[in-house]
Backbone as JSON Lines, residues from 0, in Angstrom:
{"i":0,"aa":"V","n":[-1.95,-5.89,-0.6],"ca":[-0.7,-5.41,-0.05],"c":[-1.0,-4.81,1.32]}
{"i":1,"aa":"I","n":[-0.36,-5.32,2.34],"ca":[-0.46,-4.77,3.69],"c":[0.79,-3.93,3.93]}
{"i":2,"aa":"H","n":[0.59,-2.68,4.3],"ca":[1.72,-1.81,4.65],"c":[1.75,-1.61,6.15]}
{"i":3,"aa":"K","n":[2.96,-1.64,6.7],"ca":[3.17,-1.4,8.12],"c":[4.29,-0.37,8.27]}
{"i":4,"aa":"P","n":[4.34,0.32,9.41],"ca":[5.42,1.27,9.62],"c":[6.8,0.6,9.52]}
{"i":5,"aa":"G","n":[7.69,1.27,8.82],"ca":[9.06,0.8,8.7],"c":[9.97,1.52,9.69]}
{"i":6,"aa":"P","n":[11.27,1.32,9.57],"ca":[12.21,1.9,10.52],"c":[12.25,3.43,10.52]}
{"i":7,"aa":"K","n":[11.84,4.08,9.43],"ca":[11.86,5.55,9.37],"c":[10.52,6.17,9.8]}
{"i":8,"aa":"W","n":[9.53,5.34,10.13],"ca":[8.22,5.85,10.54],"c":[8.36,6.61,11.86]}
{"i":9,"aa":"Q","n":[7.7,7.76,11.95],"ca":[7.71,8.56,13.18],"c":[6.41,8.29,13.93]}
{"i":10,"aa":"Y","n":[6.49,7.48,14.96],"ca":[5.3,7.13,15.74],"c":[4.74,8.38,16.42]}
{"i":11,"aa":"G","n":[3.41,8.47,16.42],"ca":[2.74,9.62,17.01],"c":[2.54,10.78,16.04]}
{"i":12,"aa":"V","n":[3.14,10.69,14.86],"ca":[2.98,11.72,13.83],"c":[1.92,11.23,12.84]}
{"i":13,"aa":"D","n":[0.95,12.09,12.54],"ca":[-0.11,11.73,11.6],"c":[0.5,11.21,10.3]}
{"i":14,"aa":"Y","n":[-0.13,10.18,9.73],"ca":[0.41,9.57,8.51],"c":[0.56,10.59,7.38]}
{"i":15,"aa":"R","n":[-0.32,11.58,7.33],"ca":[-0.26,12.58,6.25],"c":[0.97,13.48,6.37]}
{"i":16,"aa":"Q","n":[1.59,13.46,7.53],"ca":[2.76,14.3,7.75],"c":[4.06,13.5,7.78]}
{"i":17,"aa":"Q","n":[3.98,12.23,7.47],"ca":[5.18,11.39,7.43],"c":[5.99,11.75,6.19]}
{"i":18,"aa":"D","n":[7.29,11.85,6.34],"ca":[8.18,12.17,5.23],"c":[8.16,11.04,4.2]}
{"i":19,"aa":"G","n":[7.67,11.31,3.01],"ca":[7.63,10.32,1.94],"c":[6.26,9.73,1.67]}
{"i":20,"aa":"V","n":[5.25,10.1,2.46],"ca":[3.93,9.53,2.24],"c":[3.32,10.01,0.92]}
{"i":21,"aa":"N","n":[3.6,11.24,0.51],"ca":[3.05,11.73,-0.77],"c":[3.6,10.94,-1.95]}
{"i":22,"aa":"E","n":[4.86,10.57,-1.89],"ca":[5.45,9.75,-2.95],"c":[4.81,8.36,-2.97]}
{"i":23,"aa":"H","n":[4.51,7.83,-1.8],"ca":[3.82,6.54,-1.68],"c":[2.44,6.61,-2.35]}
{"i":24,"aa":"V","n":[1.7,7.65,-2.03],"ca":[0.37,7.82,-2.62],"c":[0.48,7.98,-4.13]}
{"i":25,"aa":"G","n":[1.43,8.77,-4.6],"ca":[1.63,8.95,-6.03],"c":[1.99,7.66,-6.74]}
{"i":26,"aa":"H","n":[2.76,6.83,-6.08],"ca":[3.16,5.54,-6.65],"c":[1.92,4.67,-6.88]}
{"i":27,"aa":"Y","n":[1.07,4.56,-5.87],"ca":[-0.13,3.73,-6.01],"c":[-1.19,4.38,-6.88]}
{"i":28,"aa":"L","n":[-1.15,5.69,-7.01],"ca":[-2.06,6.38,-7.93],"c":[-1.83,5.9,-9.36]}
{"i":29,"aa":"K","n":[-0.59,5.61,-9.7],"ca":[-0.29,5.08,-11.04],"c":[-1.01,3.76,-11.28]}
{"i":30,"aa":"L","n":[-1.01,2.9,-10.29],"ca":[-1.7,1.61,-10.4],"c":[-3.21,1.83,-10.52]}
{"i":31,"aa":"H","n":[-3.72,2.77,-9.75],"ca":[-5.14,3.11,-9.8],"c":[-5.53,3.64,-11.19]}
{"i":32,"aa":"E","n":[-4.71,4.51,-11.74],"ca":[-5.0,5.09,-13.05],"c":[-4.96,4.04,-14.16]}
{"i":33,"aa":"Q","n":[-4.22,2.97,-13.94],"ca":[-4.18,1.86,-14.91],"c":[-5.37,0.93,-14.75]}
{"i":34,"aa":"G","n":[-6.24,1.2,-13.77],"ca":[-7.38,0.34,-13.51],"c":[-7.04,-0.94,-12.79]}
{"i":35,"aa":"K","n":[-5.88,-0.98,-12.12],"ca":[-5.42,-2.2,-11.46],"c":[-5.55,-2.16,-9.94]}
{"i":36,"aa":"L","n":[-6.0,-1.03,-9.39],"ca":[-6.14,-0.91,-7.94],"c":[-7.61,-0.68,-7.62]}
{"i":37,"aa":"Q","n":[-8.2,-1.59,-6.85],"ca":[-9.61,-1.47,-6.5],"c":[-9.83,-0.59,-5.29]}
{"i":38,"aa":"L","n":[-9.06,-0.8,-4.25],"ca":[-9.2,-0.07,-3.0],"c":[-7.82,0.2,-2.42]}
{"i":39,"aa":"G","n":[-7.73,1.25,-1.64],"ca":[-6.47,1.5,-0.97],"c":[-6.62,2.61,0.05]}
{"i":40,"aa":"G","n":[-5.84,2.52,1.11],"ca":[-5.83,3.59,2.09],"c":[-5.32,3.11,3.43]}
{"i":41,"aa":"P","n":[-5.16,4.08,4.35],"ca":[-4.65,3.75,5.68],"c":[-5.75,3.16,6.56]}
{"i":42,"aa":"F","n":[-5.32,2.36,7.53],"ca":[-6.24,1.91,8.55],"c":[-6.58,3.1,9.45]}
{"i":43,"aa":"L","n":[-7.73,3.07,10.1],"ca":[-8.16,4.19,10.93],"c":[-7.42,4.28,12.25]}
{"i":44,"aa":"L","n":[-6.77,3.21,12.66],"ca":[-5.96,3.24,13.88],"c":[-4.61,3.88,13.56]}
{"i":45,"aa":"P","n":[-4.11,4.76,14.42],"ca":[-2.83,5.39,14.14],"c":[-1.65,4.41,14.21]}
{"i":46,"aa":"D","n":[-0.67,4.67,13.38],"ca":[0.61,3.94,13.43],"c":[0.52,2.45,13.16]}
{"i":47,"aa":"V","n":[-0.48,2.0,12.38],"ca":[-0.56,0.58,12.05],"c":[-0.45,0.31,10.56]}
{"i":48,"aa":"G","n":[-0.47,1.35,9.72],"ca":[-0.3,1.14,8.29],"c":[-1.59,1.19,7.52]}
{"i":49,"aa":"G","n":[-1.63,0.43,6.42],"ca":[-2.79,0.45,5.55],"c":[-2.79,-0.74,4.62]}
{"i":50,"aa":"M","n":[-3.69,-0.68,3.64],"ca":[-3.84,-1.82,2.75],"c":[-4.23,-1.35,1.35]}
{"i":51,"aa":"M","n":[-3.76,-2.07,0.35],"ca":[-4.12,-1.86,-1.04],"c":[-4.69,-3.17,-1.57]}
{"i":52,"aa":"V","n":[-5.79,-3.09,-2.32],"ca":[-6.41,-4.27,-2.91],"c":[-6.41,-4.08,-4.42]}
{"i":53,"aa":"T","n":[-5.73,-4.97,-5.11],"ca":[-5.65,-4.88,-6.56],"c":[-6.85,-5.58,-7.21]}
{"i":54,"aa":"T","n":[-6.98,-5.38,-8.5],"ca":[-7.98,-6.13,-9.26],"c":[-7.47,-7.56,-9.43]}
{"i":55,"aa":"K","n":[-8.37,-8.44,-9.8],"ca":[-8.01,-9.85,-9.93],"c":[-7.01,-10.11,-11.05]}
{"i":56,"aa":"E","n":[-6.91,-9.2,-11.99],"ca":[-6.02,-9.4,-13.14],"c":[-4.55,-9.22,-12.79]}
{"i":57,"aa":"V","n":[-4.25,-8.61,-11.66],"ca":[-2.87,-8.34,-11.28],"c":[-2.26,-9.6,-10.68]}
{"i":58,"aa":"S","n":[-1.16,-10.05,-11.25],"ca":[-0.49,-11.26,-10.74],"c":[0.27,-10.95,-9.46]}
{"i":59,"aa":"Q","n":[0.55,-11.99,-8.71],"ca":[1.33,-11.8,-7.48],"c":[2.71,-11.25,-7.8]}
{"i":60,"aa":"E","n":[3.31,-11.72,-8.88],"ca":[4.63,-11.23,-9.27],"c":[4.59,-9.73,-9.59]}
{"i":61,"aa":"E","n":[3.55,-9.31,-10.29],"ca":[3.43,-7.89,-10.66],"c":[3.28,-7.01,-9.42]}
{"i":62,"aa":"I","n":[2.41,-7.41,-8.49],"ca":[2.2,-6.57,-7.32],"c":[3.4,-6.61,-6.38]}
{"i":63,"aa":"E","n":[4.09,-7.74,-6.31],"ca":[5.31,-7.79,-5.48],"c":[6.36,-6.82,-6.01]}
{"i":64,"aa":"A","n":[6.56,-6.81,-7.32],"ca":[7.54,-5.9,-7.92],"c":[7.11,-4.45,-7.74]}
{"i":65,"aa":"F","n":[5.82,-4.18,-7.93],"ca":[5.32,-2.82,-7.78],"c":[5.47,-2.33,-6.35]}
{"i":66,"aa":"A","n":[5.09,-3.17,-5.38],"ca":[5.19,-2.8,-3.97],"c":[6.64,-2.58,-3.55]}
{"i":67,"aa":"A","n":[7.55,-3.38,-4.06],"ca":[8.97,-3.23,-3.72],"c":[9.55,-1.95,-4.3]}
{"i":68,"aa":"D","n":[8.96,-1.45,-5.38],"ca":[9.44,-0.24,-6.05],"c":[8.85,1.04,-5.45]}
{"i":69,"aa":"D","n":[8.0,0.9,-4.46],"ca":[7.38,2.04,-3.78],"c":[8.47,2.89,-3.12]}
{"i":70,"aa":"P","n":[8.51,4.2,-3.42],"ca":[9.54,5.05,-2.79],"c":[9.5,5.01,-1.26]}
{"i":71,"aa":"A","n":[8.32,4.85,-0.67],"ca":[8.22,4.8,0.79],"c":[8.79,3.51,1.35]}
{"i":72,"aa":"V","n":[8.74,2.45,0.58],"ca":[9.37,1.19,0.99],"c":[10.88,1.31,0.84]}
{"i":73,"aa":"K","n":[11.3,1.86,-0.28],"ca":[12.75,2.02,-0.52],"c":[13.41,2.92,0.52]}
{"i":74,"aa":"S","n":[12.68,3.93,1.0],"ca":[13.25,4.87,1.97],"c":[13.21,4.32,3.4]}
{"i":75,"aa":"G","n":[12.43,3.26,3.64],"ca":[12.3,2.71,4.97],"c":[11.1,3.25,5.74]}
{"i":76,"aa":"L","n":[10.29,4.1,5.12],"ca":[9.1,4.6,5.8],"c":[8.11,3.48,6.05]}
{"i":77,"aa":"L","n":[7.95,2.61,5.06],"ca":[6.99,1.51,5.15],"c":[7.66,0.18,4.83]}
{"i":78,"aa":"I","n":[7.09,-0.87,5.35],"ca":[7.42,-2.23,4.91],"c":[6.11,-2.81,4.36]}
{"i":79,"aa":"F","n":[6.19,-3.85,3.56],"ca":[4.97,-4.41,3.0],"c":[4.99,-5.92,3.06]}
{"i":80,"aa":"E","n":[3.79,-6.46,2.95],"ca":[3.6,-7.9,2.87],"c":[2.48,-8.13,1.86]}
{"i":81,"aa":"I","n":[2.65,-9.1,0.99],"ca":[1.61,-9.47,0.05],"c":[0.85,-10.64,0.65]}
{"i":82,"aa":"R","n":[-0.45,-10.48,0.77],"ca":[-1.29,-11.56,1.28],"c":[-2.35,-11.9,0.23]}
{"i":83,"aa":"P","n":[-2.21,-13.03,-0.43],"ca":[-3.25,-13.44,-1.37],"c":[-4.58,-13.6,-0.62]}
{"i":84,"aa":"W","n":[-5.64,-13.2,-1.29],"ca":[-6.94,-13.14,-0.63],"c":[-8.0,-13.75,-1.53]}
{"i":85,"aa":"M","n":[-8.78,-14.66,-1.0],"ca":[-9.91,-15.22,-1.73],"c":[-11.16,-14.48,-1.29]}
{"i":86,"aa":"T","n":[-11.83,-13.82,-2.22],"ca":[-13.07,-13.13,-1.87],"c":[-14.2,-14.15,-1.97]}
{"i":87,"aa":"A","n":[-14.76,-14.48,-0.84],"ca":[-15.83,-15.47,-0.8],"c":[-17.2,-14.83,-1.08]}
{"i":88,"aa":"M","n":[-17.3,-13.51,-0.83],"ca":[-18.55,-12.79,-1.08],"c":[-18.22,-11.48,-1.77]}
{"i":89,"aa":"E","n":[-18.92,-11.2,-2.86],"ca":[-18.75,-9.93,-3.54],"c":[-19.93,-9.65,-4.44]}
{"i":90,"aa":"H","n":[-20.12,-8.38,-4.77],"ca":[-21.15,-7.95,-5.71],"c":[-20.5,-7.59,-7.02]}
{"i":91,"aa":"D","n":[-21.23,-7.73,-8.11],"ca":[-20.72,-7.28,-9.42],"c":[-20.9,-5.81,-9.59]}
């Protein structure tokens, strides 16, 4: 899941101070607690968004529905895009 600033994003304001970011983090924490989120977080460049990487067991339909239900997406703080990814190199 690639997240980008939505229409309610305040450019120049640190992501941690954006209205609704805590709800966004809490939403994805649920996925993490279920063992379905491998990695997640903001990009280091300001005002460009972030990315979440699910485990292989999560279907595209499941992550699309989950991402659309994100309070930060619903409020307009963030927009998202699902990009299927083939991992060509990985360690066990």
